[in-house]
Each structure stands twice: as C-alpha cells, then as structure tokens.
C-alpha positions as CSV (number, residue, x, y, z in Angstrom):
1,M,31.5,-62.9,27.3
2,E,33.6,-60.3,29.3
3,K,34.6,-58.8,25.9
4,K,31.1,-58.4,24.5
5,R,29.9,-56.7,27.9
6,S,33.1,-54.4,27.5
7,K,32.0,-53.4,23.7
8,L,28.4,-53.0,24.8
9,G,29.5,-50.6,27.6
10,R,31.7,-48.5,25.3
11,F,29.0,-48.5,22.9
12,L,26.4,-47.3,25.7
13,R,28.7,-44.8,26.9
14,V,29.3,-43.5,23.4
15,L,25.4,-43.4,22.8
16,F,24.7,-41.6,26.1
17,Y,27.6,-39.0,25.2
18,F,26.1,-38.3,21.7
19,L,22.5,-38.1,23.2
20,G,23.9,-35.7,25.8
21,V,25.7,-33.4,22.9
22,I,22.1,-33.4,21.1
23,V,20.1,-32.3,24.3
24,L,22.8,-29.8,25.0
25,L,22.8,-28.4,21.6
26,V,19.1,-28.2,21.6
27,T,18.9,-26.4,24.7
28,V,21.2,-23.8,23.7
29,F,19.3,-23.2,20.5
30,I,16.1,-23.0,22.7
31,I,18.0,-20.4,24.8
32,Y,19.4,-18.7,21.7
33,V,15.9,-18.3,20.0
34,I,14.1,-17.1,23.3
35,S,16.9,-14.5,23.6
36,V,16.9,-13.2,19.9
37,S,12.9,-13.2,19.7
38,H,13.0,-10.3,21.8
39,I,12.5,-6.8,19.9
40,D,13.6,-3.7,21.7
41,P,11.3,-0.8,21.4
42,P,12.7,2.6,20.0
43,E,14.1,5.1,22.2
44,I,11.5,8.1,22.9
45,T,12.9,11.5,24.0
46,D,9.4,13.0,24.5
47,T,6.8,10.7,26.3
48,T,4.7,13.6,27.1
49,P,1.9,12.3,24.5
50,L,1.3,9.4,26.8
51,Q,-0.3,12.0,29.2
52,L,-2.9,13.0,26.6
53,Q,-6.6,11.9,27.4
54,R,-9.4,11.6,24.9
55,K,-12.5,13.6,25.0
56,Q,-15.7,11.7,24.6
57,I,-18.2,13.8,22.1
58,D,-20.7,11.1,21.8
59,S,-21.1,7.4,22.6
60,N,-19.1,6.4,19.5
61,C,-16.8,9.6,19.0
62,Y,-13.7,10.6,20.5
63,T,-11.3,13.5,20.1
64,I,-7.7,14.5,21.1
65,G,-7.0,18.0,19.9
66,N,-7.5,18.2,16.2
67,N,-7.7,14.3,16.1
68,W,-10.8,12.3,16.0
69,F,-12.3,8.8,15.8
70,R,-15.9,8.0,15.2
71,K,-18.6,5.3,14.0
72,S,-20.3,6.3,10.9
73,R,-24.1,5.6,10.2
74,S,-22.7,3.2,7.7
75,G,-21.0,1.1,10.2
76,L,-17.4,2.0,8.9
77,Y,-15.1,3.7,11.7
78,E,-13.5,7.0,10.7
79,L,-10.3,8.1,12.2
80,Y,-8.0,11.1,11.7
81,V,-4.5,11.6,13.2
82,E,-1.7,14.1,12.6
83,G,1.6,14.9,14.3
84,A,5.0,13.2,14.6
85,P,5.3,9.4,14.7
86,F,5.1,8.6,18.5
87,E,2.6,11.3,19.0
88,R,0.2,10.1,16.4
89,G,0.7,6.6,17.3
90,V,-0.2,7.3,20.9
91,I,-3.2,9.3,19.6
92,N,-4.3,6.7,17.4
93,G,-4.1,3.9,20.2
94,K,-6.0,6.2,22.7
95,L,-8.7,6.8,20.1
96,T,-9.3,3.4,18.9
97,A,-8.3,1.4,22.4
98,E,-11.3,-0.9,22.7
99,L,-11.0,-1.8,18.8
100,V,-7.3,-2.4,19.3
101,K,-7.7,-4.9,22.2
102,R,-10.8,-6.2,20.3
103,Q,-9.1,-6.8,16.9
104,E,-6.2,-8.9,18.8
105,D,-9.0,-10.9,20.7
106,N,-10.4,-11.8,17.2
107,F,-6.9,-12.3,15.5
108,V,-6.0,-14.6,18.4
109,E,-9.3,-16.6,18.7
110,Q,-9.2,-17.2,14.8
111,I,-5.3,-18.4,15.3
112,R,-6.5,-20.7,18.1
113,K,-9.2,-22.3,15.7
114,M,-6.6,-23.0,13.0
115,V,-3.8,-24.4,15.5
116,P,-5.6,-25.4,18.6
117,S,-2.6,-27.4,19.9
118,E,-0.9,-25.3,23.0
119,N,2.5,-26.8,22.1
120,Y,2.2,-25.9,18.3
121,L,1.2,-22.4,19.3
122,R,4.3,-22.1,21.5
123,F,6.5,-23.3,18.6
124,L,5.1,-20.7,16.3
125,K,5.5,-18.1,19.0
126,Y,9.2,-18.8,19.1
127,F,9.6,-19.7,15.3
128,T,8.0,-16.1,14.4
129,G,10.4,-14.4,16.9
130,F,13.4,-16.2,15.3
131,F,12.1,-15.3,12.1
132,N,11.8,-11.8,12.9
133,R,14.8,-11.3,15.2
134,N,16.1,-8.6,12.9
135,L,12.7,-7.2,11.9
136,A,13.5,-3.9,13.4
137,D,16.4,-3.3,11.5
138,H,14.1,-3.5,8.2
139,V,11.3,-0.9,9.8
140,T,12.0,2.8,9.6
141,P,12.4,4.6,12.8
142,E,9.5,6.7,11.9
143,F,7.1,3.4,11.6
144,Q,8.7,1.8,14.7
145,Q,7.9,4.8,16.8
146,E,4.4,4.9,15.5
147,I,3.9,1.2,16.1
148,F,5.3,1.7,19.7
149,G,3.1,4.5,20.2
150,I,-0.2,2.6,19.6
151,S,1.2,-0.3,21.6
152,H,0.7,1.4,24.7
153,S,-3.3,0.7,24.2
154,A,-2.7,-2.8,23.4
155,S,-4.4,-5.7,25.5
156,D,-2.5,-7.0,28.7
157,N,-3.7,-10.5,27.9
158,Y,-1.2,-11.7,25.5
159,G,2.1,-11.3,27.4
160,Y,2.7,-14.9,26.8
161,I,3.0,-14.2,23.1
162,G,5.4,-11.2,23.6
163,T,5.4,-7.8,24.6
164,N,2.6,-5.4,23.4
165,Y,5.1,-3.8,21.0
166,E,6.7,-7.1,19.8
167,R,3.1,-8.4,19.1
168,L,2.3,-5.4,17.2
169,M,5.4,-5.4,15.2
170,N,5.1,-9.3,14.3
171,Y,1.5,-8.5,13.3
172,H,2.6,-6.2,10.6
173,A,4.6,-9.1,9.1
174,A,2.2,-11.7,9.8
175,H,0.8,-11.6,6.2
176,D,4.2,-11.9,4.9
177,I,5.1,-15.1,7.2
178,G,1.8,-16.8,6.5
179,H,2.2,-16.4,2.8
180,A,5.7,-17.4,2.6
181,L,5.6,-20.5,4.9
182,Q,2.6,-21.9,3.0
183,S,3.6,-20.8,-0.3
184,M,0.0,-19.5,-1.4
185,A,-1.5,-16.1,-1.6
186,L,-3.3,-15.5,1.8
187,V,-4.4,-12.3,0.2
188,G,-6.0,-13.6,-3.1
189,C,-6.8,-9.9,-4.3
190,T,-8.0,-8.6,-8.0
191,S,-7.4,-4.9,-8.9
192,F,-7.6,-3.1,-12.0
193,A,-7.6,0.4,-13.6
194,T,-8.9,2.6,-16.7
195,W,-8.1,6.0,-18.0
196,N,-8.3,8.0,-21.2
197,G,-10.6,6.2,-23.7
198,K,-11.3,3.3,-21.6
199,S,-12.9,5.6,-19.0
200,A,-16.3,7.4,-19.8
201,D,-14.8,10.9,-18.9
202,S,-11.1,10.0,-19.5
203,S,-10.4,9.9,-15.8
204,L,-8.3,7.5,-13.9
205,I,-10.4,5.0,-12.0
206,L,-9.0,2.1,-10.0
207,G,-10.9,-0.7,-8.2
208,R,-9.8,-3.4,-6.0
209,N,-11.2,-6.5,-3.9
210,F,-8.9,-7.2,-0.8
211,D,-9.8,-10.7,-0.3
212,F,-8.1,-11.2,3.2
213,Y,-10.1,-13.4,5.6
214,V,-9.2,-14.2,9.1
215,G,-12.8,-14.9,10.5
216,D,-16.0,-12.9,10.2
217,K,-15.2,-11.0,13.2
218,F,-11.9,-9.7,12.0
219,A,-13.7,-7.8,9.2
220,E,-16.4,-6.3,11.4
221,D,-14.3,-3.2,12.6
222,K,-12.9,-1.5,9.4
223,I,-11.5,1.8,9.8
224,V,-11.2,4.3,7.1
225,A,-8.2,6.3,8.3
226,F,-7.0,9.8,7.3
227,Y,-3.5,10.7,8.4
228,H,-1.7,14.0,8.3
229,P,2.0,13.3,9.2
230,D,4.5,15.7,10.2
231,K,6.4,14.6,7.2
232,G,5.5,13.4,3.6
233,Y,2.2,13.8,2.3
234,R,-1.4,13.5,3.7
235,F,-3.3,10.0,2.9
236,M,-6.1,7.9,3.5
237,M,-6.2,4.0,4.0
238,V,-8.5,1.3,4.7
239,T,-7.0,-0.7,7.7
240,W,-8.1,-2.1,11.2
241,A,-7.0,-1.2,14.8
242,G,-3.2,-1.3,15.5
243,F,-2.3,-1.7,12.1
244,T,-0.2,1.2,10.4
245,G,0.6,-0.8,7.3
246,V,-1.1,0.1,4.1
247,V,-3.2,-2.5,1.9
248,S,-5.3,0.1,0.0
249,G,-5.1,3.7,0.1
250,M,-4.8,7.2,-1.7
251,N,-2.6,10.4,-0.9
252,E,-3.6,13.9,-1.4
253,H,-1.4,14.0,-4.7
254,G,-3.9,11.5,-6.2
255,L,-1.4,8.5,-5.8
256,T,-3.0,5.1,-5.1
257,V,-1.4,2.1,-3.8
258,T,-2.8,-1.6,-3.3
259,I,-1.3,-4.7,-3.0
260,N,-1.7,-8.3,-4.6
261,A,0.3,-11.3,-3.2
262,D,2.2,-13.4,-5.7
263,K,3.6,-16.9,-5.0
264,T,6.8,-17.0,-3.3
265,D,9.6,-19.1,-2.0
266,P,10.4,-19.7,1.6
267,P,12.2,-16.8,2.9
268,L,15.7,-16.8,5.1
269,G,15.2,-14.0,7.2
270,A,13.3,-11.0,8.1
271,A,12.7,-8.0,5.7
272,T,10.5,-5.0,5.5
273,P,6.8,-6.2,5.6
274,V,5.0,-5.8,2.5
275,S,2.3,-3.3,4.0
276,L,5.0,-1.2,5.5
277,V,6.7,-0.9,2.0
278,A,3.1,0.4,0.6
279,R,2.8,2.8,3.4
280,E,6.1,4.3,2.8
281,I,5.1,4.7,-1.0
282,L,1.7,6.4,0.1
283,Q,3.3,8.6,2.4
284,Y,6.4,9.8,0.4
285,A,5.4,9.4,-3.6
286,K,3.6,11.6,-5.5
287,N,4.2,9.9,-9.0
288,I,5.0,6.2,-10.3
289,N,8.7,7.0,-10.6
290,E,9.0,8.1,-6.9
291,A,7.1,4.8,-6.0
292,W,9.3,2.8,-7.9
293,S,12.5,4.2,-6.1
294,I,10.9,3.7,-2.8
295,A,10.0,0.1,-3.6
296,K,13.7,-0.4,-4.8
297,K,15.5,0.4,-1.8
298,R,13.3,-1.8,0.3
299,K,14.2,-5.4,0.7
300,M,11.2,-7.8,1.0
301,F,11.0,-11.6,1.8
302,V,7.7,-12.4,-0.2
303,S,6.5,-11.7,-3.6
304,E,4.1,-9.0,-4.2
305,S,2.4,-6.9,-7.0
306,F,1.7,-3.3,-6.2
307,L,-1.0,-1.6,-8.4
308,I,0.2,2.1,-8.4
309,G,-2.2,4.7,-9.7
310,S,-0.9,8.2,-10.4
311,A,-3.1,11.3,-11.2
312,A,0.0,13.1,-12.1
313,D,0.8,10.4,-14.6
314,N,-2.8,9.8,-15.5
315,K,-2.3,6.0,-15.7
316,A,-1.7,2.9,-13.6
317,V,1.1,0.4,-13.7
318,V,2.1,-2.8,-11.6
319,I,5.5,-2.7,-9.5
320,E,6.3,-6.5,-9.3
321,K,8.9,-7.4,-6.4
322,T,10.4,-10.5,-5.4
323,P,13.2,-10.7,-2.7
324,E,15.8,-10.7,-5.3
325,Q,14.1,-8.9,-8.3
326,M,12.1,-6.2,-9.7
327,D,9.9,-5.7,-12.6
328,I,7.2,-2.9,-13.8
329,Y,4.1,-4.1,-15.8
330,S,2.7,-1.5,-18.1
331,T,0.3,-2.2,-20.9
332,G,0.6,0.7,-23.3
333,E,-3.2,0.3,-23.4
334,N,-5.6,2.7,-21.6
335,Y,-6.4,-0.2,-18.8
336,I,-4.4,-2.5,-16.5
337,T,-5.6,-5.5,-14.7
338,C,-3.7,-7.7,-11.7
339,A,-4.5,-10.8,-9.8
340,N,-2.0,-13.2,-8.1
341,H,0.6,-13.7,-10.9
342,F,3.4,-11.7,-12.4
343,Q,2.8,-10.2,-16.0
344,G,6.4,-8.1,-16.5
345,Q,8.8,-9.2,-19.0
346,E,11.1,-10.7,-16.5
347,L,9.0,-11.9,-13.6
348,S,6.3,-13.5,-15.7
349,Q,9.2,-16.0,-16.9
350,L,9.7,-17.3,-13.3
351,K,9.3,-21.0,-13.0
352,S,7.2,-20.4,-9.8
353,N,5.1,-17.9,-11.6
354,K,4.3,-20.2,-14.4
355,I,3.1,-22.9,-11.8
356,Q,1.1,-20.0,-10.0
357,I,-0.6,-19.6,-13.3
358,Q,-1.1,-23.2,-14.0
359,E,-2.2,-24.4,-10.7
360,S,-4.1,-21.2,-8.6
361,A,-7.1,-19.4,-9.0
362,S,-5.3,-16.4,-10.3
363,D,-5.3,-16.8,-14.2
364,Y,-8.9,-17.8,-14.3
365,R,-9.9,-14.8,-12.3
366,H,-7.7,-12.6,-14.4
367,K,-9.5,-13.8,-17.6
368,R,-12.8,-13.2,-16.1
369,L,-11.6,-9.7,-15.1
370,N,-10.4,-8.8,-18.6
371,E,-13.7,-10.5,-20.1
372,L,-15.8,-8.1,-18.1
373,L,-13.7,-4.9,-18.9
374,Q,-14.1,-5.7,-22.7
375,Q,-17.9,-6.5,-22.4
376,N,-18.5,-3.2,-20.2
377,G,-17.2,-0.6,-22.8
378,T,-16.1,2.7,-21.3
379,N,-15.8,2.4,-17.6
380,T,-17.5,4.5,-14.7
381,V,-17.2,4.1,-11.1
382,Q,-20.7,2.2,-11.0
383,K,-19.4,-0.1,-13.6
384,T,-16.1,-0.6,-11.7
385,V,-18.4,-1.5,-8.4
386,N,-20.3,-4.0,-10.7
387,V,-17.1,-5.7,-11.6
388,L,-15.9,-6.0,-8.2
389,R,-19.3,-7.7,-7.3
390,D,-19.2,-10.1,-9.9
391,R,-19.7,-13.7,-8.6
392,R,-19.7,-15.7,-11.8
393,G,-17.0,-17.6,-14.0
394,L,-15.7,-17.2,-17.5
395,Q,-18.6,-16.5,-20.1
396,N,-21.0,-16.0,-16.9
397,A,-20.9,-19.5,-16.1
398,D,-22.5,-20.4,-12.7
399,I,-19.4,-21.5,-10.7
400,G,-21.0,-21.8,-7.3
401,L,-21.0,-18.9,-4.7
402,G,-17.7,-18.4,-2.9
403,N,-15.3,-19.7,-5.5
404,E,-11.9,-18.5,-5.4
405,K,-12.0,-18.2,-9.1
406,A,-15.0,-15.5,-8.9
407,L,-13.9,-11.8,-8.7
408,N,-16.2,-11.6,-5.8
409,Q,-15.5,-14.5,-3.5
410,L,-18.0,-13.6,-0.5
411,I,-14.9,-13.3,1.9
412,A,-13.3,-9.8,1.2
413,H,-12.4,-7.7,4.1
414,H,-13.0,-4.7,1.9
415,S,-13.8,-3.6,-1.5
416,I,-12.5,0.1,-2.6
417,V,-12.6,2.4,-5.7
418,F,-10.5,5.5,-6.4
419,E,-10.9,8.5,-8.7
420,P,-7.4,10.0,-8.1
421,K,-7.9,13.4,-10.2
422,K,-10.9,14.2,-8.2
423,R,-9.4,12.9,-4.9
424,L,-12.7,10.7,-4.3
425,V,-12.8,7.2,-2.9
426,W,-15.4,4.8,-2.4
427,V,-15.4,2.1,0.5
428,S,-17.7,-1.0,0.9
429,T,-19.7,-1.7,3.7
430,A,-20.6,-5.0,5.1
431,P,-21.4,-7.8,4.1
432,W,-18.2,-7.9,1.9
433,Q,-18.4,-5.6,-1.4
434,L,-22.4,-6.2,-1.2
435,G,-23.2,-3.2,1.0
436,Q,-23.2,0.3,-0.3
437,Y,-20.0,2.0,-1.1
438,V,-19.4,5.2,0.8
439,A,-17.9,8.1,-0.8
440,Y,-15.3,10.4,0.8
441,D,-13.6,13.4,-0.6
442,L,-10.2,13.8,0.4
443,N,-10.2,17.7,-0.1
444,K,-13.1,18.0,2.2
445,V,-12.0,15.7,5.0
446,F,-8.3,17.2,4.9
447,S,-9.7,20.8,5.0
448,M,-11.2,19.9,8.2
449,H,-9.7,21.4,11.7
450,G,-11.0,18.8,14.4
451,L,-14.2,17.7,15.1
452,D,-16.5,19.6,17.4
453,S,-19.6,17.0,17.1
454,N,-20.4,13.6,15.9
455,T,-20.9,14.8,12.1
456,E,-21.0,12.5,9.1
457,I,-18.1,13.3,7.0
458,C,-18.8,11.1,3.8
459,D,-20.1,12.5,0.8
460,S,-23.4,10.8,0.7
461,T,-24.6,12.1,-2.4
462,L,-22.1,10.1,-4.1
463,N,-22.6,6.8,-2.3
464,I,-23.3,3.7,-4.2
465,A,-26.2,1.7,-3.3
466,A,-26.2,-1.9,-1.7
467,D,-26.0,-4.8,-4.4
468,T,-29.7,-5.9,-5.0
469,F,-28.2,-9.5,-4.7
470,L,-28.6,-9.0,-0.8
471,Q,-32.7,-9.1,-1.3
472,T,-32.6,-12.6,-3.3
473,G,-33.0,-16.2,-2.2
474,A,-29.6,-17.1,-3.7
475,Y,-27.8,-14.8,-1.1
476,N,-30.3,-16.4,1.9
477,N,-29.3,-19.8,0.6
478,F,-25.4,-18.8,0.9
479,M,-25.9,-17.8,4.2
480,I,-27.6,-21.3,5.0
481,F,-24.5,-22.9,3.2
482,R,-22.1,-21.0,5.3
483,M,-23.8,-22.0,8.6
484,L,-24.1,-25.6,7.7
485,K,-20.3,-25.5,6.5
486,Q,-19.1,-24.1,9.8
487,Q,-21.3,-26.8,11.6
488,I,-19.6,-29.7,9.6
489,M,-16.2,-27.9,10.9
490,D,-17.7,-28.2,14.3
491,G,-18.4,-31.8,14.1
492,K,-22.0,-31.2,14.3
493,V,-24.7,-33.4,12.5
494,V,-26.2,-31.6,9.5
495,D,-28.8,-32.3,6.6
496,V,-26.4,-32.9,3.7
497,D,-29.4,-32.5,1.3
498,Q,-29.8,-28.8,2.7
499,L,-26.2,-28.3,2.3
500,I,-26.2,-29.5,-1.5
501,A,-29.5,-27.5,-2.1
502,A,-28.0,-24.1,-0.6
503,N,-25.0,-24.0,-3.1
504,P,-25.6,-26.7,-5.7
505,N,-22.8,-25.6,-8.4
506,F,-19.9,-24.9,-6.2
507,Y,-17.5,-27.7,-6.1
508,N,-16.5,-27.4,-2.2
509,T,-20.2,-28.0,-1.3
510,Y,-19.5,-31.6,-2.5
511,V,-16.1,-31.7,-0.8
512,L,-17.7,-30.8,2.5
513,A,-20.7,-33.5,1.8
514,G,-17.7,-36.2,0.9
515,D,-15.9,-35.1,4.1
516,Y,-19.0,-35.4,6.4
517,E,-19.8,-38.7,5.1
518,F,-16.3,-40.1,5.3
519,K,-16.0,-39.3,8.9
520,R,-19.2,-41.4,9.5
521,K,-17.9,-44.1,7.5
522,N,-20.3,-43.7,4.7
523,Y,-17.6,-44.6,1.8
524,L,-19.9,-45.4,-1.1
525,A,-21.9,-42.0,-0.3
526,A,-18.5,-40.0,0.1
527,K,-17.2,-41.3,-3.0
528,R,-20.3,-40.1,-5.0
529,Y,-19.9,-36.6,-3.5
530,Y,-16.1,-36.4,-4.3
531,E,-16.9,-37.5,-8.1
532,T,-19.4,-34.9,-8.4
533,A,-17.1,-32.3,-7.0
534,L,-14.6,-33.2,-9.9
535,K,-17.3,-32.2,-12.4
536,K,-17.5,-28.6,-11.3
537,V,-15.2,-25.7,-11.5
538,I,-12.4,-26.4,-8.9
539,A,-10.5,-23.3,-7.7
540,T,-6.9,-24.7,-7.6
541,K,-4.7,-27.9,-8.5
542,Q,-4.1,-28.7,-5.0
543,E,-7.7,-28.9,-4.1
544,E,-8.3,-31.1,-7.1
545,D,-5.2,-33.3,-6.1
546,K,-7.0,-33.7,-2.6
547,I,-10.3,-34.7,-4.2
548,H,-8.5,-37.5,-6.1
549,K,-6.8,-38.5,-3.0
550,Q,-10.1,-38.7,-1.0
551,I,-11.7,-40.7,-4.1
552,E,-8.6,-43.3,-3.3
553,N,-9.0,-43.5,0.2
554,C,-12.9,-44.2,-0.3
555,E,-12.0,-47.0,-2.5
556,K,-9.6,-48.5,0.0
557,E,-12.1,-48.6,2.5
558,I,-14.7,-50.1,0.2
559,T,-12.5,-52.7,-0.7
560,K,-11.8,-53.7,2.9
561,A,-15.4,-54.1,3.5
C-alpha cells in the first residue's frame, strides 16, 4: 500500500510540474504576443501641420489652404489633399474628422455583430497584433507617415483595441487577414475593360463592381478623393475615411487600378496590404510595365488580381499575384474580363485556383460577364454601366435578387467606370450601383486652386441616370426581403410566406425559411424549404453542402419524433 502511495505521489508531482511548465509557457507566450503587437509610429521631424485648423465654408464644406472636403448633392463626399505625407495625412484627418470617427464606429459595430463574444474579440485583438507584428516593415515610410497623420483625428473610444495609429495600420490589412483566414474572397468583385474594335469610339473603357460588404452603414459615407502628393503622380480613388489604400482609382496619366481577391492559403506572417500595393502603383506608375515592376517588388500574404488599365498602352491586363508567384494575363483580344480566379498561364494551373473555379461563384459570374459583352456588341460607357447593374444569371435566368453569382449582387460598396484617355471617371451613388453615376473630369479637378465656396465639382452633363429598377415592385420586394432577413437573424417572428413571396427565385430565401422553422422545431417544414433551395441556383459548393447537412439534421430529428 505504501509503495502505491509513493508511486501516486511521484505521478502527481510530475503532473503538477508538467502543468506548471505549460502554464508558464502560455504566460510567457501571452506576454510576448502583447509586447510584439505594439506598432511604433514613424518619427516626424516637422509636426507643425498638427497646428492647422480647418475653415468652415458651409454646413458640409471645409478647407485648409488649397485642401478641401465637401458633401455633394449626389450624396458622395469629395476630398482634395496635397503635400508631403504627414502633412496631407493630418489635413485629411482634420477635414474628415467626423467621418473618421463614424467609420470606425460602424466598423467596430459590425465586427461586434459578427463576433459578439468579448473573450473572442480580445483573442482577435492579440492575434491580429501578433500577425501584424512586422507590418510596419512592409509599409513604406511615406504611407506610414500619412496614416500616422490621419490617426491624430481618430476616435479616443477604442484604446482597448490599440493606439490610434496601430488601429489604422491594422485596418489597412483587415481585408487581407479576413480573406486569408476564411480562405474566401471577402471582396467578391467583377471587373472588365474594352478597347479598339470592342469599344464604339475605340477608347479604352473599364468598369468594376467593388462588392465589399461590412454592413449598410459602412457604405454610407463614400469619399471620392483627389490626391496631389509631393512625389509621384496626381490621382483619384474611391475610398472611406481613415483609409489611404486603393481599391479603385485612376491617375493623371490615365493609368487605372482595381483589385479582385482570389483564393489564398493561410499566411505565415505580415506583408504589404494589397490596398497599399495598389496605392503605390497608382501613385508611381504611368504604364503597364511600371505597374508590373512595382507589384513585383512588394511581398503580399494573400492572392490578388490587379486589373490595370493604361491610356499610354491603350489596353488593359490583369497582374496576378500570390505570396510566392506572379503572372500577367493578357487576352490578345480587344477586351478582358476578371472575377475572383486566376486566368494567367501559370497561376491558373494552381490546385487552389481550380478548386476556386469549381466551388465558388467566380466562374459562373465570369461566364455571365463574357456572355453580356458578346451580346452588347461594341461597348460604351452607358453599356458598361448596364453590365455592372445586371442582376440575372446565365442566359438571362432569374437566379433571385442578391445572388453572389450575379454581377450585381446588390451589396456593392461602390461601382466605377473609367475612360482613361479622356481622364473621365463615373462613380455610383446609393443604393449600391442603382443610383446615378456621377462624372468627374480629372483635368478640371486638378486644375483647381482651392475652393472658395461650396461648389459642385462633378461634370453633371455627363452623369448617368439612376436605374429604372428602383421604381419597380421587384425592388420594393427586395427591400422587404432584406428587412425580413435581418429580423430572422435578430431572432424575431416573421411571416415565412411573405419572405418567400419577396424573393421567390433566390435559393437563400428558402435556406432562411428552413433555418427559421428548424429553430422552432418544425423539422418537416424546414426540410421542405431546404429541398426547394437545392432546386435553385446556389452560389457556392460550401453553401450547397450546408443545405445537405441541414436536411440530414432534419431527418434525424424527424426520426427521433
């Protein structure tokens, strides 16, 4: 008996020692993660821009020297900034101060809806900090200084997430991290270009939908920003407050950049955020070769396609980039199309890309885009807008409103059209790409010298009218569908028949109805709805698998009864 007690004692001592070592290692790791998650701001020798004060011209119009910020009658905000990096960052932040704070409020609110657990939010904070511990090493000093300048106008309410500078730096990598961790295209965009014989007047025309959704509020305050940096080229981009990266833009040489996410593997560490690679191209490249050189020298941790349009080359190409490889896709035709999979000779053969084509909505949407371009004949700006607004599936099939396989998924943050040789750009207004497209002439905007009064700067004679779809019963029904969908997600009681009547050809309508009935233990009804969903055009293989799984769950519950 004494021998057994002795053995047990030794075992317990070893066990406690082992557990103590584990606790010590975990504690050391947590301390390490917290210590490395800090991002030091850049050193600024001249901080006098912090003393600048904005001048109010009107209720929605402010200036600082030649810099200005206003809200147009279209609902779009418009911004012009110039100067050195820190200076223009400070001015940007001061002019848009209210929007910088509101945009972060909206972003954090949406994150809290997606991740309601406080413990998990804290975990994400330190995970993001650990992941981005070397982020500053991959962001040029110029862009660090500009972001630091803006950060002086950020909210004081989110210190628990990080310093103002740390938060804004991490927000620039938010798309990359989310895209990589979920191994899916959070930015499921579509873009295309036509030129020479494929365009009615031979001009290069490009169009794109930026289907990035972080809640309705996030898309409310779009900014059409015009930059005149002290180095590089003048450019415009569509953005939001506090964000200096580029997702859609054109510079003074008629070079355009838009980004499309592709399937990627989980990354191993920080690299240059995609939007800042696009920003560098827009600010420092005037043709395709220069765009390629800039993209080549930057390491990224996600896979992305850059549709590059060039007035100098009178054509467009897709630069494709993964963390390890680069490719360029050029059709040899007078048009090019791009969704969320690679098409270049090398990267198209990646196993991950083939899975993306088979299982995501990208290939279907890409085929629909090509189908429309073939149907439309020679392209114009108006036809480009029509394509970007298209809500149907292949062969004009009704696949339901809001389907990810449609070009117009009714979630777009913005939609944009470029005519580079003329330096013209059209930016969509709410809702999504259904409102009017507002025209801007870069030659006119960049010839301005400040703003003395709250004056419209768009070229209203070139504006494109809102979609007539807004006046239809189908649009009203879709808004009812969105309302009922939100009520289901909030756990409220809804009329399922009304839900189905609002969007009867959308597979997700029946998934929502099935989920609603499943939670109420009406398993027979839920199963019928899931089975109906399978008869519709489903966006992804992953969603189809989930529906099959839910049918199995229903059958198990029915058997138990």
